[in-house]
N, C-alpha and C positions, 0 to 999 in steps of 0.2 A: 041265229048264231051256231057256227061250225060245231062238232065235237072236239075240234083240235083247242079252238079258241075258249070253249068251255074249260078244257083241262088246263089251260094255260092259266086262265083267270083262278081257275081252283087254286092252283101251284103256289099261284103270287099270294092269295088270300091265306093260304097255310103258311107261307115262309112270312108274310108279315105279322099274323099272328104269332108264330113262334117267336120273330123278332120281339114284338111287344112284350111278350111273355116274360122275355130272359132283360128287357130293359126294365121293366116295373118291379119284378120278384128278386134282383140282385142281393139286395140285402138278406134276404131270406137263402139267397143260394151262396152266401160267405159266409154268414155267422150262424153258429148252432149253440146258443147261450141254453137253449130249455132241453137238451137231452138228456140233463140228469137235474133240471127243472132249478129252483134257487137252494134246494137242498146241498148241506156237506155230508156226503158220504164217511167222512172220518177225519182226523186230524194229525197233527205230525205227533202226538201223544200217544195215537195208536201204533206207532212205529217206535216209539222208546225216545222220541227226540222233545225237548222241551221248547217252546214258542211263546211268541207275542201274539196277541190279536192286534191288528193295524188297522186303522181308520187315518184314511186319506182324502184330504178336500182338494179336487182340480181347481185349475184356475177360473173354469165357469160354473163352481159351485157346486159338482157333483161328490158326493161321497161314495170313496171306495172302501173294499175291504180287502184285506192282506193278511200273510204271515209273513212276520221276521224269526227266522229260525237262526240262533246263534252256533257256531261253531267252536270246536273246541280250540282254544289258543289261535283263534282266527288270523291267517295271514292278509285277508281282505275278504271283499264281499261280493256274492255274484246276484244280477239282478235280473231274474227268470221272468219272460216274457212266455207264456204257452198258446196252444193253437186255437183253433176257432171254435172247438166243442168243449162242451164239458165246463168244469172248473178246477179250480185249485185242487182240492181235495182228491183229483184224478191225476196230480202229479206226485204223489209220495215218494215213488219210486226214485225218479230223478232226483227229489230232494235228499233222500239217503244219499245218494250218491256224491253229489256234492257236499253234504253234510260231513262225509268220512275223508273229504280233500280237506278238511279244515277251511272251509269257508262259511262265513255267515251268509243264509239265503234271504233274499226279498222277494215272495211271490204276489202278484196282485191277481183280482179279477178284474178284467175290464168292467165297465159301465155296461150294467144289462146282463151282466153274467153273475152267478154265484149269489152273493150277498152284496154286491155294489148295485149302488141305483142306478137312475137312469135308462137310456136306450143307446145302444151300440151305434157308432159311425167310426168314418175315417179318421175324421179330425179329432172325434171323440178319443178313440184309443191313443190318439199322440199325446193328447192332454193328459191320458193316464199314466202315459210312461212318464210323462215331464212330472207329475207330481210323486210317483215313485222314486224318480232320481232325487229330486229335491229332499225325501225323506230322508234317503241313504246320507247325501251331503249336507243338508241344513239341521236337520232333527238329530241324527246320529253320529254327525261329524265324521263322516268317512271321506278319505279325501279321492278323489277322482280316480288318481292313479293308482289307488286300492280296489277300484271296482270292475270286475268283468261284466258284461252285458250279454245275456243267453237270450235266444229267441228260437222257437221250435215251429215250423209250418207259418202259418201267419205272423207267429209273434217274431219269427227271424225279420220280417220287413216293418214291425213296429219297434225292434231292436235296432236295426239298422238306423233308421230314421232317427233314435235319440242318440247313437252312440255319435254319428255323423257333426253333432255340433254341442257334443259333450265331454269328448276326449278322455274315455276311458282307458285304462289300462290295456284291455282288449275286448274283442267281440267274438262270440260263438254264434252260427248260424247253421242251424240243423233242419234239415229236410225242406228249406224253404224255398219260395220261387222267386223268379226274376221280376215280375208285376202282375196284376190281375188281367189287365188285357193280355200278357202273354200266355198266362194259362188258360184263359177263357178262348184266346185261339186255338188252343189244342183239344178242348172240349166240345167247342162247336167252331170246326173249320171252314163250314158252310155259311156262316152270319159274319156281317161285317162288325164284329164284338169291337175292334178298337173305336168305332163311332159311337156303338151302343153303350161304353163302359163307362158306370159314375165312379168308381174305384180306382184308385192309380196302385196304392203300395210298391212304388218303384224302388225297390230294393237294388237294382243294379244303379240306380243313379244314387243311391244312399251311399253304397261302398265305395263307388267310384269317388268320393272325396274324404274319405278317412285318412288318417296319416298312422295309424297304432295297429298295431298285428290282430289279423283276422284268421279265424278257424272255420270251414266251411266244411260240414259235415252231410254225407248224404248216401244214401244205398241204390245201387242198380235195380234192385228190388221193389223200390218204392212204385206203390199200385198208385197213388192218388196224386202227388208231384212229382214226374219225374227226373231222371237223374241228369237230364240234359239241363232244364232250370238251375238245379244246384250248381253245374258246370258254369253256365252264364252268368250265375253272381261271382261265383269265383273270378272268370276271366274279368271281369269289369272294376275289381278290386286292384290296387297299386301292388308295388310286390311283395310287400312282405304280407304274405297270406301263407296259408297251409290249407291243403284239402285232405280230409277222412275219409275212407271209403269205410262203410259200415255194410252188414248184411241183413235181411229182413225187410218189414214192409214199411209203411210210414208211420205207423202207430207202435210197432212195436222193436223196430228196428235196433233201438239203445237197448234194450234188453235179449236180445236174440244175440246180438254182437258180441255181448259179454265183455269179458276182458278187453278184449281188441278196442271197443267204445272206451272204456274206463280210463286206459293208458293212453290213448289217444289223447282224450280230452285233458288227462294229467299233465302230459308232457307240455301241452299248450299252457295249462294253469302255474307250472312250474316253471315256466319261462318269463312270464308276464308279471306273474306273483309269487318271487322266489321265497321259499320257508324261512330264509334267512335275514327275511326283514326285520 
């Protein structure tokens, strides 16, 4: 066999090996529940907020853990879906921001995260979102038109999936992507990732079906999910939508942007959940 053919054969083997690795390790590339393990490093009490520990049971029998943080003279509730790493104890800065907007906040850990049972999967995260919605509406008696659904990063796709079938007052997607195949194509442009992808998280499709106000928040400096992904989500949505540019990286943009972020979010909240309710 000539050296050229040996080189081509080796290249094909390497390409096939990389493709197989990406295919079989997708879940570990997408979900990072073990960055902080099961331990909750803090609670809302550490930042001066009262809260209820919440136990939810999904339709497939998985027990989830979350927190309900009541707001002072709450005008509505915010249902918070976090990103793909860590657990709810790493979201206290955001919880404090929303609490100051006079909102009740419900935040949950997906199955396999924090103190929630089970093993994470795409359909599993959707079932987790449905259980959280049911807790607000059925257990706590909060009307759908008094709920804003919020999702950051991976949580944005989960939030969009839930919202398109539940009709909340509004939807906020922060630093989110248009779909897993779209993101994978950016990361691995040399691979046929749209054929390899086991996960969808098709945020663009979900937002294309909504009929309530949408706010998309993204930073041009996001080093993990490109700004163009946020614009694709925004472009797919119907007319009742707004885009908020922020500064900073993927994980700290909401903090780096400071008042610009808070004021942008609050303008949207004031519109969909007026304080005079």
